N, C-alpha and C positions, 0 to 999 in steps of 0.2 A: 816684091814676093811673087814667085811664079805661082801660076793657077795650078791647083792640085787636081786630082783625079775627081771624076763625078763621085759625090756624096762623101767626100774628104771632110772631116770637121773643120768648121771655120775657127780663125782667128781673128780677132779685131783689136787694134791699138787705140781706137776712139770712137765715140759717138757725138752725133750732131743732134742737139734737142732744139726743138722748133715749136715753141708755144707763143701765143700773143704777148704773154707777160714774162716770157723766159726763154732765151736763146743762148746758144753757146755750144762750145765743145767741151765734153765731158769724159773723164779718163775711166769712170766705172759705173755701171748700170746694174741694179738688181730690182728684180720684180717677183712679186708672188700673185699668182693666179687666184681668182675668186674662189672662194671655198665655203662651205657649211660646217658649222659644229654637227657632229652625229649624236643623235639622241638615241639612246638604247633602252628598250622596255624589255625586261625579263618577266616570263610569266611560267606557268605549268600547263602543259596541255591536259585535256580530259583524261588521258590514260596515265597522268602521272609523271611524263617525260618534260624535263626542262626545256623551254624554247626562249627565243628571244626575236624581237623585232627591232630593225635599225632603220631610222628615218632622219630626214634633213631637219637640223635645227637652225639656229640663229645665222643669218648670212654674214661673211666676213668679206668686205669689199677688198679689191685689188690694191696694192700699195706699189710705187715705184720709188727706189732710192737712188738719187743721182749724186755724183761725187765729182768734184772738180777743185783745181786749185784756185786759191783765192785771188781775185783780181779787184778793180775798181769797180766792177759791175754789181749793184746792190740790188737789181731788179727781183731777186728771189725774196728778199726783205720786204720789199715794197708790195709784193704779191702776198706774202703773209700777213701783212698789215691789214689788207681787205678782209681776211678771215677773223683776225684780231678784233676788228671794227664791226663784225657782224655783216658785212656786205657780201653775202655768199652768191647772189645773183651775179656781182661783178668779178667774184673770186673764182668761180667754177669756168674751167677753160678746156678746150680741145686741144691737142698738139700731136706732133710726130717724132719719133725717135729713130735716127737712122743710125745703123752700124756700118762703119766703113772699114776697108781693107787697108794694108800698109800703103797702097798706092793713092788712097782717098776715094776708091770706087766704092759706091754703096753696095752692101751685101745683103742687109735686111733691113726692113721698115716696119715699125710698131706704130699703131695709132692708139692714142690714150684719150678717153672720153671723160668729159666732166672731172677734170682733176682740179685739186687744190691742194696748197701745201699744209701738211699737218705737223710737221716738224722741220726745223732748221738747227743744225749742230754747228756751232762756232768753233774753229779750231782752237787749241790751246797751246799757244806758241810758247817754248822753252827758250830762255836766255842762251845765247850762245850755240844753239842747235843749227845745223845746215840741213834744213828739210824744207820741202814745200808744205805750205799751210793749205789743208784740204778742208774744203765747205761740203757739208752733206745736207742734202735737201730730201725730204721724204713727201711724196704725193700720195693723197688716196684718190681713187678714180673709181668710176662706175664700170669701165671696160679697159682692158688692156689687151689688143688684138694684133697678131701679126698680119701684114698685108702682103709682104714680099719676102 
């Protein structure tokens, strides 16, 4: 794919995920940034006018959802087993996600801090269907930071 003009939107056909407990090529990645619930306090001013105060509430950690075709690699399931067994010291892991262009050249890089799998969705194959089975892995992390 020819390189576009400066600041042209990027397209990406694949992602490389590199964690000590999970490596591979993924077809889709979605992430949420960290956010806070908003607490709103409504009150009346001394002059009788309504007012409100908005402040930060409960912190919601970022999540990263990874999707790929099912292969013989079951490392995500092994990683999730550490969480299931309560071995969080071993389950928390730092990693990197690289977005590649059509030529395989790295475009963007994200660093993921203290991630662990909170959900794995097993594909539901249908008899006679001619489609790729997609595995979905959701990670909870303390930080999701763009590095490049």
